[in-house]
C-alpha positions in Angstrom: 15.6 16.4 11.2 12.1 16.3 11.1 12.0 12.4 11.1 14.3 12.4 14.1 12.1 14.9 16.1 9.1 12.7 15.5 10.9 9.6 16.4 12.0 11.3 19.8 8.3 12.3 20.4 7.0 8.8 19.6 9.8 7.3 22.0 8.3 9.6 24.8 4.8 8.3 24.1 5.9 4.7 23.8 7.8 5.0 27.1 4.5 6.3 28.7 2.7 3.1 27.6 0.9 4.3 24.4 0.8 2.7 21.2 2.0 5.3 18.7 1.3 5.3 15.0 3.5 7.7 12.9 2.4 8.2 9.3 5.4 9.9 7.6 6.9 9.9 4.2 10.5 8.9 5.3 12.6 8.5 2.1 15.9 7.4 3.4 16.9 4.2 5.1 19.3 5.7 7.4 16.6 7.9 8.8 14.3 4.8 9.4 17.2 3.1 11.0 17.9 5.9 13.6 14.1 5.9 14.4 14.1 2.1 15.0 17.4 2.4 17.0 15.6 4.9 19.7 13.1 2.3 20.5 13.2 -0.6 22.5 13.7 -4.0 20.9 10.3 -5.0 19.1 8.8 -1.5 19.7 9.4 -0.2 16.2 7.2 -1.6 13.5 7.9 -0.5 10.1 4.7 -0.6 7.8 5.7 0.1 4.1 2.7 1.3 2.2 3.6 0.6 -1.2 2.1 2.6 -3.9 3.6 3.1 -7.3 4.7 6.5 -8.4 2.2 6.6 -11.4 -0.6 5.7 -9.0 0.4 8.4 -6.4 0.3 10.8 -9.4 -3.2 9.7 -10.5 -4.5 9.7 -6.9 -3.1 13.4 -6.2 -5.9 15.7 -5.7 -3.6 18.7 -5.5 -1.6 18.2 -8.7 1.9 18.1 -6.8 3.0 15.1 -8.8 2.2 16.7 -12.1 4.2 19.8 -10.9 7.1 17.9 -9.6 7.2 15.8 -12.9 7.2 19.1 -14.9 10.2 20.3 -12.7 8.1 22.9 -10.9 8.7 21.5 -7.5 12.5 20.6 -6.5 13.3 17.8 -4.0 10.0 16.0 -4.4 10.3 12.5 -3.0 10.2 9.9 -5.7 10.5 12.3 -8.4 13.5 14.7 -8.2 14.6 13.3 -4.6 15.2 9.6 -4.2 13.2 7.2 -2.4 14.7 4.2 -0.7 12.2 1.4 -0.3 12.3 -0.4 3.1 14.4 -3.8 2.6 12.9 -5.8 5.2 9.5 -4.0 6.7 7.6 -5.9 9.3 4.5 -5.4 7.1 4.4 -4.5 3.4 1.1 -3.2 2.3 0.5 -3.0 -1.5 -2.4 -0.4 -2.1 -3.2 -1.0 -5.8 -6.4 -3.1 -6.3 -7.3 -2.9 -2.7 -9.8 -0.6 -0.8 -8.5 1.5 2.0 -10.8 0.0 4.5 -9.5 -3.6 3.8 -5.9 -2.4 4.2 -6.6 -0.6 7.4 -8.0 -3.8 8.7 -5.0 -5.8 7.4 -2.8 -3.4 9.5 -5.1 -3.7 12.6 -5.0 -7.4 12.3 -1.3 -7.5 12.0 -0.8 -5.2 15.1 -3.3 -7.1 17.2 -1.2 -10.4 16.3 2.0 -8.7 16.9 1.2 -7.6 20.4 -0.7 -10.7 21.3 -4.3 -9.7 21.2 -3.7 -7.2 24.3 -5.3 -4.3 22.7 -8.5 -2.8 24.2 -11.5 -1.8 22.1 -10.4 1.7 23.0 -6.8 1.2 21.6 -7.9 -0.5 18.3 -7.8 1.8 15.5 -11.3 2.4 14.1 
């Protein structure tokens, strides 16, 4: 339900002419499909930020993965609740071995190419 609500708000903002970036753990393909179907053709761009589970656990400053792996947190995505990786994302970003700034630039360049270089400096992510 949370994913659907966020998608509805993103749709309203896109309809108002805004470029909307939604950063969400969306573990189920059906949820992502529903979000995509809300948008006009070409407006939904799925970016799969791909980080292996062991790397997520290594980077976790709050120790949530450790607790989930020990069975102390139920329904934790990727541990005790499944994660269905996207089958055909428009952009697939693999985080291991790359710096966050480089990955952010790759996303920015992809989006700029995708919308034909029409982003103004104020619209560009920084």
